[in-house]
C-alpha positions in Angstrom: -16.5 -2.3 -10.8 -15.0 -2.0 -14.3 -12.7 -4.9 -13.7 -13.1 -5.6 -17.4 -9.9 -3.5 -17.8 -8.2 -6.8 -16.8 -9.0 -10.2 -18.1 -9.4 -12.9 -15.5 -5.9 -14.3 -16.3 -4.3 -10.9 -15.9 -6.1 -10.4 -12.7 -5.0 -13.8 -11.3 -1.5 -13.1 -12.5 -1.4 -9.7 -10.7 -2.8 -11.3 -7.6 -0.2 -14.0 -7.7 2.8 -11.7 -8.1 1.4 -9.4 -5.4 1.1 -12.3 -3.1 4.7 -13.2 -3.6 5.7 -9.5 -3.1 3.7 -9.0 0.0 5.0 -12.3 1.4 8.5 -11.0 1.1 7.5 -7.7 2.7 5.7 -9.5 5.5 8.8 -11.7 6.0 11.0 -8.6 6.3 8.7 -7.1 8.8 8.5 -10.4 10.8 12.3 -10.6 10.9 12.7 -7.0 11.7 10.2 -7.1 14.6 10.6 -10.7 15.5 6.8 -11.3 15.3 4.4 -13.3 13.3 2.8 -11.3 10.5 -0.7 -12.3 9.2 -1.3 -11.5 5.5 -4.6 -11.3 3.6 -5.1 -12.4 0.1 -4.5 -9.4 -2.1 -7.7 -7.9 -3.5 -7.6 -6.4 -7.0 -10.2 -3.9 -8.0 -10.7 -0.9 -10.3 -11.8 2.1 -8.4 -12.4 5.8 -9.1 -11.1 8.5 -6.6 -14.4 8.6 -4.7 -14.4 4.8 -4.3 -10.9 4.9 -3.0 -11.8 7.7 -0.5 -14.8 5.7 0.6 -12.7 2.5 0.9 -10.2 4.3 3.1 -13.0 5.9 5.0 -14.5 2.5 5.7 -11.1 1.1 6.8 -11.1 3.7 9.4 -14.7 3.4 10.5 -14.0 1.4 13.7 -12.6 4.4 15.3 -13.3 8.0 14.5 -9.5 8.7 14.6 -7.8 10.5 11.9 -6.4 8.3 9.2 -2.8 7.5 9.9 -1.0 6.7 6.8 1.9 7.2 4.6 1.8 7.5 0.8 4.6 7.3 -1.6 4.7 7.7 -5.3 6.5 5.2 -7.5 7.3 5.1 -11.2 9.2 2.9 -13.6 8.8 0.7 -16.7 5.8 2.6 -17.9 4.0 2.2 -14.6 3.2 5.0 -12.2 1.2 4.9 -9.0 1.0 5.5 -5.3 1.6 3.1 -2.5 -0.5 4.0 0.6 0.0 2.4 3.9 -3.0 3.0 6.1 -2.9 2.1 9.8 -6.2 1.2 11.4 -6.7 -0.1 14.9 -3.0 0.3 15.6 -1.6 0.9 19.1 1.4 3.1 18.3 3.0 2.4 21.7 2.8 -1.3 20.8 4.4 -0.6 17.4 7.1 1.5 19.1 8.0 -1.2 21.5 8.4 -3.7 18.6 10.6 -1.2 16.7 12.6 -0.7 19.9 11.7 2.9 20.2 11.8 4.0 23.8 8.2 5.2 23.6 6.1 7.4 21.4 6.7 10.6 23.2 5.2 13.0 20.8 3.9 13.4 17.3 7.4 13.6 15.8 8.2 10.1 17.2 4.9 8.8 15.9 5.7 10.3 12.5 9.1 8.5 12.4 7.4 5.3 13.5 4.9 5.5 10.6 7.7 6.3 8.2 9.9 3.4 9.3 7.1 0.9 9.0 6.0 2.3 5.6 9.6 2.2 4.4 9.9 -1.5 5.2 6.5 -2.6 3.9 6.1 -0.3 0.8 9.7 -0.7 -0.1 9.8 -4.5 0.2 6.4 -5.0 -1.5 7.0 -2.7 -4.4 10.6 -4.0 -4.9 9.1 -7.5 -5.1 6.5 -6.4 -7.6 9.0 -4.6 -9.8 11.4 -7.6 -9.8 8.7 -9.9 -11.0 7.5 -7.4 -13.6 11.2 -7.2 -14.7 11.4 -3.5 -14.1 12.7 -1.1 -11.5 10.7 1.5 -9.6 12.0 4.7 -8.3 10.3 6.2 -5.3 9.1 9.7 -4.5 9.5 11.0 -0.9 7.1 9.4 1.5 4.4 11.8 2.7 2.2 11.6 5.7 -1.4 11.1 4.8 -2.9 12.8 7.7 -5.3 14.9 9.4 -4.2 17.7 7.2 -5.4 16.5 3.9 -8.4 14.9 2.5 -7.7 11.7 0.7 -9.6 12.6 -2.4 -7.5 15.8 -2.7 -4.4 13.8 -2.2 -5.3 11.4 -5.0 -6.1 14.2 -7.3 -3.2 16.4 -6.6 -0.8 14.2 -8.6 -1.2 16.5 -11.6 -2.9 13.6 -13.2 -6.5 13.7 -13.8 -7.8 10.2 -13.8 -11.2 8.6 -13.5 -10.2 5.2 -12.4 -7.2 3.4 -11.0 -6.2 -0.2 -10.5 -6.0 -0.8 -6.8 -4.4 -3.8 -5.1 -5.3 -3.9 -1.4 -3.3 -6.0 1.0 -3.9 -6.3 4.7 -1.1 -6.9 7.2 -1.6 -7.5 10.9 0.7 -8.7 13.6 -0.4 -11.6 15.7 -1.0 -10.9 19.4 -0.4 -7.1 18.9 -2.8 -4.3 18.2 -1.2 -3.5 14.9 -3.1 -3.6 11.7 -2.5 -1.9 8.4 -3.7 -1.9 4.8 -1.3 -1.3 1.9 -3.1 0.0 -1.1 -1.1 0.0 -4.4 -2.9 2.5 -6.6 -1.9 2.4 -10.3 -3.1 5.4 -12.2 -5.3 5.0 -15.2 -2.7 5.9 -17.8 -0.3 3.2 -16.5 -2.7 0.3 -16.5 -1.9 -0.5 -20.1 1.8 -0.6 -19.2 1.1 -3.0 -16.4 -1.2 -5.2 -18.5 1.6 -5.4 -21.1 3.9 -6.8 -18.5 1.3 -9.2 -17.1 0.7 -10.5 -20.6 4.4 -11.1 -21.0 4.4 -13.1 -17.8 1.4 -15.0 -18.9 2.9 -16.1 -22.3 
């Protein structure tokens, strides 16, 4: 892992602000669904596209399902990246009940369910990050990460050729429900310096 792109202080700082941001997102989800949300400590690493594909693959290894996920590009303040929300080991009917859907009747309903959850979590988490970095992110349209595309392709089709990205991985699960998701915030190579600059400002 070439984590030397970040000093230990920068890494701790990023972990700290992500912690705050995901806490807010978890809180929003908890209030929305009236449940208790369990959060992991955010994990910061430097990965290349193949590592990310492997990481996503391993998230999904418990089941040989397709990867259910939503990804959304964000950009602002010299930072650009993708937020990917990957659902693993999630019972969609359970999620539907919590979101007060009648039931997941078909793929369309499941799609809306994924989008709703992603909107809440990605939106709240990235907003929280942007605020602390004293910037503002604008979001691209959320896209389904699905059976129809290979993750490595998805990561590379952003018209940016990059060899490594900074990845912050956060796990959310809902107590007493079969709902578990990972939020990966992938910051592309050319934006890492923009992020580092902001982290240094916070560290001063």
